[in-house]
N, C-alpha and C positions, 0 to 999 in steps of 0.2 A: 535550331541551332544553327552556328555559322562556324565554318571552318576555312581556314587559309593557310597557304605556305608563307614564308620570308621572302623578300625579294632576292630573286637567284635560286630560289629552290623550287622544285614540282612545274607545274605549268607555268609558271611565270616567265616572263623575259628575263635574259641572261646579262645584265650590264656589267661592266668592267668591276671584277672584284676588288680590285686595289684602290680604284678612283671614286667609284659609285657605292658600292654594295657594303657599307661599313655600319657597325652598330649603332653610331648616332643617327643616321639615315632610317635605319629599320625602327629605331624608338620614335622617331617622328610619325614614320608611317602608320605605325601601330596606333599610337594618340589620335592621328587625322580619322583612323578607320573606326576607332571607339565613338569618337564624337559624333561621326555620322551615322553610327549603328543607334546611338543614344536618340539621334533626331530622326531616324528611320528613312535616312537619305544616302545610303551607302551606294545605291546605283540608280539614281533619280531617272524615270522614263525608260528603265529596262527591266525592272522585276518589280511588284509590290513586295515592300518589307515593312512591317510593322515597327514602330520605335520600341525599342527594347528599353524596359524598365527596370531589370535587374540583369547584371552581366556576371557569370561567373567565368573566368578566365582560367583556362588549362593550359599549360604550357610544358613544353620538354627540352632539355639540352640548353642549345643557343635561345631558344624561345624563353626558357627561365631567364636567364641573364637579361634579356630585352625586358622582359615583363616587369622583373625587379626595378628596372629604370623607369618604366612607365608608371608603377605606381609610385615611386619615389616623385616623380614630376606632376602626374596627374591623378593622384589617388582616387577622386571623387569619380573616376570614370569606370571602375570596376567595384561590384560589390562582394566579391570573394574571388581568392585565386589560390591555385594549385600549382605547385612546382614540383615535376619529376626531371630526373636526369640530372640534376644539378648538386654538387657537395660544397660544401664550406670547408675550405683547407684550415687547418688549425692554426697555420700564422695569422690568417685574415681573421680567424673569429677572435684572436688575440688583440691583433691590431685594430679591430672594428671596420675593417675595410670592406666587408660584404654585409649587406643587410637583407634580410627575408622578410617580409611583414606578412602575416595573415590575418584577415579580419572578416 
């Protein structure tokens, strides 16, 4: 099991929230992390980590919004997803602005 906080949360550094910590950056960081986890190279030289062949990604709130974009951009990186703490607004449902995919 691997657990992480988004950039600017938890024990991570706190870069500028307006100029650095934006959703597109978090999406790219999560994609890079998932690729590294698949390769077994998340922290080369620091800890032994096996290659993960199956990834079930569980997210909450802002993490669910980021995960939604991650699977839209790189669906091959996760095998199953669970979204919590996120809701689709009736207008977004009508206009198809928000998509959650479970596979």
